[in-house]
N, C-alpha and C positions, 0 to 999 in steps of 0.2 A: 312255772311250765315243768313238766316233770318229762325226764328224753325217755330215751324206748327200752334203755335199760333197767329204769324204776319201775315202768310197767312190766313187762317181765319180769322181776321179782317179786311183784305182789300178783303176778299169778300161779309165781312159783311156791308163795306162802300159802296161797288159797290150798293148792295143789297135795301140801304137804301138813295141811290140817285134822285133826281127828276125824272130821265130821264127812271126807270124802270115802265110797262108795266107786272101787274104779275098776271096769271091765267087768263087772257083774256077767253072768250068763244068763239067757231068757228066762228061763223057770226061777231065777232068785227076782230079775225085773219083775216078773209078773206078782210071785210073793209082797215084794215093797210093794207094786200098785194097789195092791188088795188088802195090806195089811194099814196103808196109808190114804184110806177109801178116794184113791184119786181115777178111779173106773172101778167096771165090773165086767165078770166073765160072763161069757158069751154062752149058748147052749154048743156051738163047736171049739171051744175054749181061747177063743179069740179074748182082747181084752178092749170094751168100749170107755173112751172118755167124753166130753163134751167141752168147748173153748171157748161156753162165752159169748160177749159179743161179737169178739173177732172169729168170724166162722171162714174167713176167705184172708187172701192176703192183704197187708195195708201197705199199697204202693206209693199211698202220699210220707206213710210216713220212715220211708228208707233212704237213706243216703248215704254218700262216700266219702272219706276223709280227704282232705283235701292237702296233698303231701307236693314235697320240690319233683319226687323220681317219676310222680304219674301224673301230674295234674295236668300236662299238656299232651296226654293219651288217653285219656277220662272224655268221650261225649256229654260233656255236660250239659244239662239242661232240665227240662222235667221229670224227665223217669232216673238220670243221676245227677240226684239234688249234690251240692257239696255244702258238708259241713268242715268245720275248724277244726285241727289237731286240739289245741285248748279246748273246745267245748267236749268234745271226745273223751279226752283225758279225764278231766274233772266227772265226769259222768259214769266211766268207766269204773274210776276208783271208789264212788257212789257204790255200781252193782257189786262191786268185788268186796267189798265190806259188811254190803247186804248178806250176801251170801257166805260169808264166815261165820254169821249170827246164824244161820240153818242148825239143824240136826242132822240131816239127813244132803250128802251133794252125790250125785251120780257123773260118772265121769266115761267117756266111751274112746277109745283110741282105732284108728281105721283107717280108712282110703277113700280117695274118691279118684278112678280113675280103671279099669280093669288090666289093661297092658301095664305091665310094669315096668315099662320105658318112662313114661310119662307119669306115671300118679303121682297123686297127691297126699302127705301123709295130714289126717284132719286130727282133730281132735278135741271133742264135745261134750263140756261143763252144763250140768242141769241142772235148777231147781225141783223138777216131777222126774218121777223116775218111769211116768207114761214117756216121755219125753227122752229119755234114754233108750228107752224102747225099742221109739221110731226108728230110736238114729242109729240104733245098733242094724235095724233089716233094711234101713233103708241104702247105709252107705256099704262100700267093703267092708270085709270083717276079716281081721289076720287070721290064717289057718294055723298057725303055729308060733312059737316065741321068737323064733329068727327071725320073722317077718316082724313082729311087735319091735326087735331089735336095731329095724330099719326105720324107728319109725322118729326119724331126727327133726328137729325144728319144724313144726306143725303148721298148717292153716286151724286155730282155736275159735271154737264157739261156744259164747258164755253165753245160754241163756237164762235168763230169772225175769216168767211171767207173770209175780206176784209184783214184780218191782214196777210200781207206775212215775213216770216221768214228769217233774212239772213244768212245762214247756214257758211259763216265764223264766224259770229261773235254769233251767236245762236246756234250753233251744234247740226243742223238738218242737214239734207241729202238733204233739198232741202227747197223751200220759202214753204213746209206742213210740216205740224204737227200734231200726232195723238198720246198725251202722256197719259200714266194710272199711278198715285201714288194712292199705295192703303190704305199707313197710310195716307195718305193728303185726300182719301177717292176723287177725283179727277181727272176729266178728261178734258184736254186741245186740243179743236181744234182750229185749223189755215192756211187758205191760201188755204181750200178747200172748196167748194160751196156742195161736194156734200153732202147728208142727211142722207148716207145712214151710213157714218164713226159713227154717235151721235149710232145707234141700234145696231151695233157689236160693240162700245167699252163696251157699256153696257150687252154685251151676252158677253164678255169677262172677265168682272167682277165677272159676275155670276156663268162663267165658272170658277172661283175660291172659292166665298165663296159657293157655294153650297157643293161640294165633301168636304166642310171640315167639313162641315153639314153630310154628310154622304147620300147627295141626289145625282144622277148623272145627269149630266148637259148635253144637248142631243142638236144637230143641225138639227131638225129634224121638222117636221109638224105631228101630230095626230089627229086622227078621231072615230067616236066612230056609231058601228051601232045599227038596234035596239032591239037589245038581251044586247047592253050593252056590246059589246065586241069593245078591243080597238085595233087600228092599229096607226104603227109608221112607219114613211116615213122618210127615211134617204136620205142624197144628196147635192153636194152643187147647188149651184146656178143656174138654166135654166137647172137645172136634171127634173126638174117635181115636186116637191114635193109641191109649192103651187095647181096647177095646179091638181092633182088626190088624193089631201085631200080635195079640193072643191065636192064634191060627194053628188050628189044630194038627194042622196039615205042614205047619213052616215050626221051626225053632228057635224061640226066642231072644235074640241077643240082650233086650234090654227095651224097657219102655216110656221111656220121655227123654234123656241125655246121651249124646255119642259124644266122640271125640273122632274125624277122619283123617288118618297119618297118611303117610306112605307105603306103609303096611295094607291100609284097610282102615275100618271102622273099631271100636269098641266101647262097651259103657260104661259110661262114669261112675254107673249106683252098683248098687251090692242089692237092689229091691225094688219094687214095684209101690207107684202112688195114684190105685185105681181111686175115680171116682164111682162112686154105687149104688147113685141112685139110680131106684129102678134092674136092677142087678138080678138076675134069677139065675139059675142054673141049665133049663134050658137053654136062654140066652146067650149066656158065656162061660157055659159051665167051667173054664180053666180056673177065670176069677172067683167064680163062685166058691170052688172048691179050695182055693188057695187060703181063703179067709181063715186059718183053727190056729192050733194054739199056737200063743209068739206073736199072730199077728195084732195089729192096731187096727181100732178103729173108731172112726174121728164123724159124732155130732150124728149118730144112726142110733134111729126109736127101735129101743130094746121091749119086748115083752117083759114083766117084772118077775112075774110067774116062771113062764116058762123060759128065758133068757135068748129068747129065737128074736134073731136081727129084723127088722119090719124094713124091707130097704124102698120099699113105696112111700115111707113116710117123709116127708120132707118138715118137719116140726121146728126142728129146729136151723138148718137150711137147706138147698137144696144141691148144696156140698158137699157131702156126703162123702168120706173117704174110708177106702184100706189101705194099710199100708204094710207087706210080708214083704220078707225075704225073695229073691228072685227063684234060688232052688226048691218053693213051693210047687213053681210052676214045671209042672213035667218034661214037658218035653223044650228042655233051653240049652243055647249052646253053654258050657263051661270047659274052660273062661271065657268070658262076654268078648269077644273076639272075632271078627272072622273078617273077607277080604273085603275087596273094595264092592261099592256098591252097581247094581246094574240094572236097578228101578228105581225112580224118588215118586211118592204121590203127593200132592201139597194138598190138606183137608182142609174143609171151609164148612162150615157152619149158614152154611146162606139166610139170614130171616124176611130177604127180600122174596125170597122164591123164584128166582129166577136165573141163577145161573146153573149152568148144564149139571146132571146128577156124576157125567163123568166127561171129559177130553181131554185131546191130546195135546203137550206142551210143543211148540220151538220150542231152542236155546233162548233167542229171546225171551218170547212170551212164560218161561218160565224163570228167567230173572226179571221176568217184569212182577210176575207172583208172588213171586220170593222175598223182592224188594218192600209188594204193596203188602205182603200178609193179610190182607184180607178172613176178616169173619165176623162173627155175631158174639160178641163176649154174653156168655151163655147166665141163666138168673144163679148166683151165689158164689161164686168163685173167686171174685173179689167183695169186699164188701162197699155196700151201697147198691147192688146189682139186684135188681127184682126184676130183669122183664131182660131181652135178650138187645142189646146195645150196638147198634154199628163199631165199627171198631178195624183200624190198620195196626196192626203190631207189625215192625219190621223185622223177616226172617223169619217169622210165624217164632219171637221169643222178642221183641226191642224192650219190656220190664226188666231182664235179665244181659242184659247186651252192654260191659262198659265201654267197649270201643265202637265207633264210628260207622253206622249198619253196614255201609258200601265195604268195611274191609271185609265184612264176613260175605257181602255176592258175590266181591271179587276171586275168593277162594271158592268159594261154588261153585262159578262158574268155569274157573280152572279145573274144577275136579270133573264136571261135568264134558269136558271139552275131552277133557286124557282116558276117562275110562268111557265114552259113549254111551253117556245115561241116558234111559227112555225116561219122561216127565210128564207124570197126570194128574190133573187138578181134578179133584174128587169133592163133589160137595153132598155133605151129610145134613145138609138142612132141610129147609121146608120146600114141598113140591105141592103144586094145586095152587097156588098163592100164597101171598106172605105169609108173618108170624100172625094167629088168630085167628085167619083165613083158611089158609094151604093145611097140611099135615105133615109131620115130621118125614124124613125119607126111608121106609122099612131098611131094618138091617141088614134084611136077608138079601135084599138086590145091592147093598152099597158091598155087600160081604163077596155077592157072585162078580162085579162090578169091577173090583180089589184083585181078586181071583186073575177076571179074565185079563188082566193088563198084565199084572205077574207072570201067570204064564205063555207073553205073549202072543194071545188069540186076537186081540185089538193089534196087531202088526200092519195087519195089510187088509182087515176091515174096512169097509167104504162107510166114508165121511160126512158130512154138512157143516157146513162154513155158520155159525149163529150169525147173523145179520148186526147186532152190535154190539159181541164182545169180540164178534173174530174168532173164537174157539173152534177146534176143530170136533164136532160131534160124532162119535161109532152111530152110524145105523143099528146094528144089530149088537146085543151080549149076549151071552148063553145065559138060563135064567132068570131074565129081566125081559119084563115087554117093551117093546118097539116105543110105545105111547110113551113111557113113562120118561124117557135117554131127552124129548125134545122138550124141556120148561114150557117155549110158548102151547104144543098142543097140551097141559094139564092145564091151564088155567081156563074157567069158563067164560070171562072176558077179557077177549084176546088187544083191548084197547087197552084194559085197564094194565093189562102182563108188558106192553110196549111201555107206555109210562114210568112204572117199576124198574123196569130194567134201564131204562136211561139214567133212571135218576144214577141207579146204581151208579152204571157206567161215568157219569160225571160225578160220581164221586170220587171211583179209582184217579181219574182225571187228576181231581182238586187234591188228594193226597199226595200223590208222584210229583207234584211241581214242589216238592219239597226236594229234590234231589237234584240238584244243581252241576253236578258231576258226574253224572249219569250217559255211557253213550248215544247217539242218536238214535243211532238204529233202536236200539232196547225202547227208548220210548216210542216211536212211531212203530216197528212192527210186535212191539209185547201188550199193547193196552187195547182198551175197547178200539171199536171204527165207529163208533157213532158218540 
């Protein structure tokens, strides 16, 4: 078996090869993408590429190397699957040799973490020019040569999409693999062209490293109001984090990943990765107008003649994506750092159609729903998901949490207590019936509810307690019809509503049984009462 020094030397030999293009500018990378026929240019100047059969993350193909220094800390299981050092190193050497034989390899050096006190130097080695453009736009870019000099001992992503693993020989589950080695500070990706694997792998790394330094890492978007009030939006892909945090009346801190230190919150990334199915300038002007030269579109259908993007077309997948630097947005915080949050919003897309569109949470309910992380996984976000599926993703991000979930939950609870944070649960899913019967909650209503929550308009509004979930539902929200606020009143069949609501309540309880070391008060006061 090779040791760590040998593995590092192999990477050094690759990076010193004659086929390496390091830290190319955006125009240079765009030229490479077009010359190599990896993608096409759209009418707004964005690059559009397709990703083949992997149009979303492939969680069954993700592994963490079982190593002496980390094996007793990782929450091993179906999410964090172990793989041996021997298997990793053999596959690593194969990928390195594969890349050495390519005509062109692209390298990006940057950072994860906007707060310089806690940032992680990263290095991204790509077989594809468009993947390197993606990395350039999604991660934090060095602003000058001096910052590049601080780029010591980086965590390295090596991505070779056209290298297919042989599961019987290489010890993987399929041709695709995403493997993290914390000791070697490397992420090995192959067999999948989906660029999001790079982004989420670095997030997984930060979810391990930041809590070790006493910083809460969070799968959430964040923005700040004119008065300096900070809001966090937790939720899985497709629940509205990016859309709701891109508020023209508030400045964006970041759209997906953040750390919360003793000083406040900071963005982990330097860009945004927005789901863009159904995107329109009318509904989401900030995101729509951010997709310009240098941006990357994934699996979006483009008119062959006009090169205009058809955001309503799901020919390749529902999980169409746009990647762009955060400074493509007009109203951002720069650098992406702000104070402590005043409000937290948990977002869920409830396909049962029974959760209130907005409810106020006590601390116990906040901890319960954070640990539950309920939503309906939306079509296309992962391979094989073609319709909404009920899922409980602990901390609204369990696929990316290497440590036990209660570690993150305990840290959040301490932060809520320390800073007196208000917490709301917002359902961006279905109303008037379950998926297939009801309809998706209108975005204008959700925006109005979130605005009311952030501006304190719900602090003293009369509420009614939901008889099944025990949630406090505001009776009035400016800009939203009163009848929309109570799910039971939106169903044509009241008995069907009760059956479906009790079904979801039981699912909550069954899921929560997996937490054996949660305080009894959270179990009793936080969850459904039926």
